[in-house]
PAPAGU-340206 format. One record per residue: residue in one letter; x, y, z of N, C-alpha, C in turn. Coordinates in steps of 0.05 Angstrom, whole numbers, padded with zeros to 5 digits, always signed. Layout:
<pts>
aXYZXYZXYZ/...
</pts>
This chain:
<pts>
x-01036+00086-00017-01052+00073-00037-01037+00049-00050/x-01052+00031-00060-01040+00007-00072-01021+00014-00095/x-01027+00036-00109-01009+00044-00131-00982+00052-00122/x-00979+00060-00096-00953+00066-00085-00938+00041-00076/x-00953+00021-00071-00941-00004-00062-00931-00021-00085/x-00945-00021-00107-00938-00037-00130-00934-00019-00155/x-00912-00023-00169-00908-00010-00195-00888-00025-00211/x-00892-00028-00236-00874-00043-00254-00868-00071-00243/x-00888-00083-00231-00884-00111-00221-00867-00113-00196/x-00862-00091-00183-00846-00092-00159-00862-00082-00135/x-00857-00093-00112-00870-00086-00088-00853-00065-00073/x-00866-00047-00058-00852-00027-00042-00837-00007-00060/x-00849+00003-00080-00835+00020-00099-00827+00047-00086/x-00843+00058-00068-00836+00083-00055-00811+00080-00038/x-00810+00058-00022-00786+00053-00006-00761+00048-00023/x-00765+00034-00045-00743+00028-00063-00731+00054-00074/x-00749+00072-00083-00740+00098-00094-00726+00114-00073/x-00737+00114-00049-00725+00130-00027-00697+00121-00019/x-00691+00095-00024-00665+00084-00016-00643+00086-00037/x-00648+00100-00059-00628+00103-00080-00604+00117-00067/x-00580+00105-00070-00556+00117-00059-00551+00110-00030/x-00571+00098-00017-00568+00090+00011-00564+00060+00015/x-00574+00045-00004-00570+00016-00004-00556+00008-00029/x-00541-00014-00028-00529-00025-00053-00552-00032-00072/x-00548-00027-00097-00569-00032-00117-00579-00060-00117/x-00561-00079-00112-00569-00107-00112-00590-00113-00089/x-00586-00099-00067-00605-00102-00045-00631-00086-00050/x-00627-00061-00059-00651-00044-00064-00670-00055-00085/x-00659-00068-00105-00676-00078-00127-00683-00107-00126/x-00674-00122-00106-00681-00150-00105-00711-00154-00101/x-00720-00176-00112-00749-00181-00111-00756-00204-00092/x-00735-00217-00082-00740-00239-00062-00735-00229-00034/x-00745-00243-00015-00741-00236+00013-00720-00255+00025/x-00708-00246+00046-00688-00263+00059-00703-00286+00073/x-00690-00309+00075-00701-00332+00088-00682-00340+00110/x-00692-00340+00135-00676-00347+00158-00683-00374+00170/x-00697-00390+00154-00706-00416+00164-00684-00433+00175/x-00660-00432+00162-00638-00449+00171-00629-00441+00199/x-00632-00415+00206-00624-00406+00233-00643-00417+00254/x-00669-00419+00247-00688-00431+00266-00681-00460+00270/x-00675-00474+00248-00668-00503+00250-00644-00506+00268/x-00624-00489+00264-00600-00490+00281-00607-00485+00311/x-00624-00465+00316-00632-00459+00343-00648-00483+00355/x-00665-00495+00339-00680-00519+00349-00660-00541+00355/x-00640-00545+00339-00620-00566+00344-00604-00560+00369/x-00597-00535+00374-00583-00527+00398-00600-00531+00423/x-00626-00528+00420-00645-00532+00442-00650-00562+00448/x-00641-00579+00430-00644-00608+00434-00658-00623+00412/x-00668-00608+00392-00680-00621+00368-00703-00639+00375/x-00702-00663+00363-00724-00682+00367-00729-00688+00397/x-00707-00692+00411-00710-00698+00440-00724-00676+00455/x-00717-00651+00449-00730-00629+00463-00760-00629+00458/x-00768-00632+00432-00797-00632+00426-00810-00657+00438/x-00796-00679+00440-00808-00703+00451-00812-00702+00481/x-00797-00685+00494-00797-00684+00523-00804-00656+00534/x-00822-00642+00522-00830-00616+00531-00844-00617+00558/x-00838-00599+00575-00851-00598+00601-00881-00591+00598/x-00888-00575+00579-00916-00567+00576-00932-00590+00564/x-00919-00610+00553-00933-00634+00544-00935-00654+00568/x-00913-00658+00581-00912-00677+00603-00928-00669+00628/x-00924-00644+00636-00936-00635+00661-00964-00624+00658/x-00970-00611+00635-00995-00597+00632-01013-00608+00611/x-01003-00624+00593-01018-00635+00571-01028-00612+00553/x-01012-00592+00550-01020-00569+00533-01015-00574+00503/x-00996-00592+00497-00989-00598+00470-00984-00628+00468/x-00985-00638+00443-00979-00667+00438-00950-00669+00428/x-00933-00680+00444-00905-00682+00437-00900-00697+00411/x-00915-00719+00406-00911-00735+00382-00917-00718+00357/x-00938-00702+00359-00945-00684+00336-00922-00664+00331/x-00911-00653+00353-00889-00634+00350-00864-00646+00338/x-00858-00671+00346-00835-00684+00335-00839-00688+00305/x-00863-00696+00297-00869-00699+00268-00866-00673+00254/x-00876-00651+00265-00874-00625+00253-00845-00616+00250/x-00829-00621+00272-00801-00615+00271-00786-00630+00249/x-00793-00656+00247-00780-00672+00226-00786-00662+00198/x-00811-00654+00193-00819-00643+00167-00805-00616+00163/x-00804-00599+00183-00791-00573+00181-00762-00576+00174/x-00748-00594+00187-00720-00598+00182-00716-00606+00153/x-00732-00625+00143-00729-00634+00115-00736-00611+00096/x-00757-00595+00102-00765-00573+00084-00743-00552+00082/x-00732-00544+00105-00711-00524+00104-00686-00534+00090/x-00678-00558+00095-00655-00570+00082-00658-00572+00052/x-00682-00575+00043-00686-00577+00014-00693-00550+00001/x-00694-00529+00017-00699-00502+00007-00728-00496+00003/x-00746-00512+00013-00775-00507+00010-00785-00490+00033/x-00808-00478+00029-00821-00462+00050-00829-00480+00073/x-00823-00471+00097-00828-00487+00121-00848-00473+00139/x-00874-00479+00136-00895-00464+00150-00895-00469+00181/x-00882-00489+00191-00883-00495+00220-00862-00481+00236/x-00846-00464+00224-00825-00450+00239-00836-00435+00263/x-00855-00417+00258-00865-00400+00280-00881-00415+00301/x-00898-00434+00293-00912-00449+00314-00892-00465+00332/x-00872-00477+00320-00852-00492+00336-00836-00473+00354/x-00829-00450+00343-00815-00430+00359-00831-00421+00383/x-00857-00416+00378-00874-00408+00400-00877-00430+00421/x-00879-00455+00413-00880-00477+00432-00856-00477+00449/x-00832-00474+00437-00807-00474+00454-00807-00450+00473/x-00817-00427+00464-00818-00404+00481-00837-00408+00505/x-00860-00420+00500-00879-00425+00521-00867-00446+00541/x-00854-00466+00530-00841-00486+00547-00819-00473+00564/x-00803-00455+00553-00783-00441+00568-00795-00424+00590/x-00817-00410+00583-00832-00394+00603-00842-00412+00625/x-00854-00434+00618-00865-00453+00638-00843-00463+00656/x-00820-00471+00645-00798-00481+00661-00788-00459+00680/x-00788-00434+00671-00779-00412+00689-00799-00407+00712/x-00824-00412+00708-00844-00408+00729-00844-00431+00749/x-00838-00455+00739-00837-00478+00757-00812-00478+00774/x-00790-00468+00763-00765-00469+00778-00761-00446+00798/x-00780-00427+00798-00776-00405+00817-00793-00408+00841/
</pts>
């Protein structure tokens, strides 16, 4: 029930109570969630960053995506993460890279 999920302005109260003595109090009682956006940006950079999104095989060979749109999204994402703002394009960009990697693996075999 919702009353078990929210109490005293905190989310997941049942889990928080269950973890007394098992997690450090700073972790157990924190109200924010971890943000791993910077790791995605680093992974995108390692994959080639702007150049990778500009030269996707699924854009060039299949016309499944628009590379110029993805480069714009990547540029915005990079700026958002660097400024500490929420970056909504992380998962769509990650999925595009995954599909491109899959496509490359099917073409090369």
